[in-house]
C-alpha positions in Angstrom: 0.0 0.0 0.0 1.2 3.5 -0.8 0.3 6.2 1.7 0.6 9.9 0.9 1.2 11.5 4.3 0.2 15.2 4.2 0.9 17.7 7.0 -1.9 20.2 7.5 -1.6 23.8 6.4 0.0 26.3 8.8 -2.7 27.2 11.4 -3.4 30.6 12.7 -1.3 30.5 15.9 1.9 32.2 17.1 5.0 30.3 16.1 6.2 29.8 19.7 2.9 28.3 21.0 2.5 24.7 22.2 -0.5 23.3 20.4 -1.6 19.8 19.6 -5.2 18.8 20.1 -6.4 22.5 20.0 -8.7 22.9 17.1 -7.1 25.8 15.1 -8.3 27.4 11.9 -6.2 28.1 8.8 -6.4 31.3 6.8 -8.3 31.0 3.5 -5.2 32.0 1.6 -3.1 29.2 3.2 -5.9 26.7 2.6 -6.1 27.7 -1.1 -2.3 27.6 -1.5 -1.9 24.1 -0.1 -5.0 22.7 -1.8 -3.7 24.0 -5.2 -0.3 22.4 -4.6 -1.7 19.0 -3.5 -4.3 18.9 -6.3 -1.5 19.3 -8.8 0.6 16.5 -7.4 -1.5 13.8 -5.6 -3.3 11.0 -7.4 -7.0 11.4 -8.0 -9.8 9.2 -6.9 -7.9 7.8 -3.9 -9.5 7.6 -0.5 -8.7 10.5 1.8 -8.4 10.1 5.6 -7.8 12.9 8.0 -7.6 14.1 11.6 -11.0 15.6 12.7 -9.2 18.8 13.7 -10.3 21.6 11.3 -6.7 22.4 10.1 -6.8 18.9 8.6 -10.5 18.2 8.0 -11.2 21.3 5.9 -8.3 20.6 3.6 -9.2 16.9 3.4 -12.8 17.7 2.5 -11.7 20.2 -0.2 -9.1 17.8 -1.5 -11.4 14.8 -1.7 -13.8 16.9 -3.9 -10.9 18.3 -6.1 -9.5 14.8 -6.7 -13.0 13.3 -7.4 -12.6 10.9 -4.4 -15.3 9.7 -2.0 -15.9 12.1 0.9 -13.0 12.3 3.3 -13.0 10.0 6.3 -12.4 11.9 9.6 -10.7 9.6 12.1 -10.0 10.7 15.6 -7.0 8.3 15.8 -5.1 10.7 13.5 -5.4 13.7 15.8 -2.3 15.4 17.2 -1.3 14.6 20.7 -3.2 16.3 23.5 -0.8 18.5 25.6 -3.4 19.1 28.4 -2.7 22.4 30.2 0.3 23.1 28.0 -2.1 23.7 25.0 -1.9 27.2 23.7 0.8 28.3 26.1 4.0 29.9 24.9 6.7 27.2 25.2 8.9 29.5 27.3 6.1 29.9 29.8 5.9 26.1 30.5 8.1 25.4 33.6 11.5 24.0 32.6 11.1 21.2 35.2 8.0 19.9 33.4 9.7 19.9 30.0 12.7 18.2 31.6 10.4 15.6 33.1 8.9 14.9 29.6 12.4 14.7 28.1 13.4 12.2 30.8 10.4 9.9 30.0 9.3 10.6 26.4 7.1 7.5 26.3 5.0 7.7 29.5 5.1 11.3 30.7 1.8 13.2 30.1 2.7 16.8 29.2 0.3 19.1 30.9 -1.6 16.1 32.2 -2.8 15.3 28.7 -1.9 12.4 26.6 1.5 10.6 26.6 3.3 9.5 23.4 2.5 5.9 24.1 -1.2 6.6 24.1 -0.8 8.5 20.8 1.2 5.6 19.4 -1.4 3.1 20.3 -4.2 4.9 18.5 -2.1 5.7 15.4 -1.0 2.0 15.3 -4.7 1.0 15.4 -5.4 3.3 12.5 -2.4 2.0 10.5 -3.3 -1.6 11.2 -6.9 -1.1 10.1 -5.8 0.7 6.9 -3.3 -2.0 6.2 -5.9 -4.8 6.6 -8.3 -3.0 4.3 -6.0 -4.0 1.5 -6.2 -0.6 -0.3 -3.5 0.1 -2.8 -3.3 3.7 -2.0 -4.6 6.4 0.4 -4.0 10.0 1.3 -3.7 10.8 5.0 -3.9 14.4 6.1 -2.8 14.8 9.7 -0.1 16.3 11.9 3.7 16.2 12.2 3.5 14.1 15.4 1.1 11.7 13.8 3.2 11.4 10.6 6.3 10.6 12.7 4.2 7.8 14.4 3.0 6.5 11.1 6.6 6.3 9.9 7.5 4.4 13.1 4.7 1.9 12.3 6.5 1.0 9.1 9.4 -0.2 11.2 7.2 -2.8 12.8 8.0 -1.7 16.3 5.7 -2.3 19.3 3.8 0.8 20.4 6.3 1.7 23.3 9.3 1.5 21.0 7.3 3.2 18.2 6.6 6.1 20.6 10.2 6.4 21.6 11.4 6.3 18.0 8.8 8.9 16.9 9.7 11.2 19.8 13.3 11.2 18.7 12.7 11.7 15.0 13.6 15.2 13.8 10.7 17.3 12.8 11.3 17.7 9.1 8.0 18.0 7.2 6.7 21.5 6.6 3.1 22.7 6.6 1.2 21.5 3.6 4.1 19.2 2.5 3.7 15.5 1.9 5.8 12.3 1.9 5.2 8.9 0.5 5.2 5.8 2.8 5.2 2.5 1.0 3.9 -0.2 3.3 
């Protein structure tokens, strides 16, 4: 199966803000720019899956129409990690001791009391496994940088705890509105 993993467009949020599960909007101009780019490069008529957060869902709905695909399938397992009380805080305002605690236990620590990377890995693994068992030849997945790193870790065949650790250590290299191919 070939997966086109697309990171959502840049949301309307300050660059130094911690956000994950917060449902952020995207400007109309940014949405149109990314949609135009994807429409010109991604294959048509393929199923489109997405995080239910509007920065992904709006693009997925538009792209599915533009590519003459079935309506996009919104799947909560593709959402970005929930950072609890850290959500929408400036990174420099989060106590250093809390960030250090997360760094010391990347898999199990729950930033801001939210979700830990293991929980995120388990739900992303469940999505990946369901999609793999569906025997589709190709799919487009519009989601988040963290989710993409977890999907890439799925490809390595790691159990969720190792997958979480691998994904947490991967450098963040995919830009807003960019995509990569994952051949499963």
